[in-house]
N, C-alpha and C positions, 0 to 999 in steps of 0.2 A: 567469479561472477562480478559483474559491475552493477552497483546499486545506484539508483537515481532518487534524489530527495524530492519530495513533493514541492511544487511551486508555492503552496500555501504555508510551508514551513519557514521559520525564521522571522515571523512577524511579531507583533506585540504580545500575542498569546501563543507562545511557543511550547505549550504543554503537550500538544497532540501532533507529533511529527512522525511521518512515516516515510519509508523508502521502498521503492519497487525495484525488483530485479527480474530479468528474464531467465527462467529456469529451462530445463530441457523441454523440447516441444511436447512431450507426453504429459508433463506436469503443468507447465504454463507460467504463472506469475508468482513470485515470492513477495511477501509483504512483511516488513519488519519495523520495529521501533527504532528510529534514527538515534535516539538517546541511549539505546542499549544494543549496539550492533552485534555483540557476541551472545545475545540472549535468545538466539534462534529466530526462525521466521515461519510464517504461515504460508503453506503452498496451496495455490488455487489453480484450477484449470482456467482456461480462457473464459469459458462459459460461466463458471462460478465468480470470476472476477467481474465480468460484465454485470451479472446479477447484483453483486455487492455494490457496484457503482450506481446502478439504477435505484437500489434501495436507499443508499446514502442521499442521492439527489432528491428522492421523493420525501424523505424525512427532514431534509434541511431546507426545502423550498418554502417560501411564505405562503 
């Protein structure tokens, strides 16, 4: 699987870096800590991933 690092990673505050990977169509999206690539990943359906993004945007907006 090919992992893609978040565009927000690598800045001044590089403590919270994630990578995303496309899993099988049945599973959806994999999310892992880019600083610990061998530590496993969270598997989310496309719907769960969309809900996660919505919640993140809601809680980080001014």
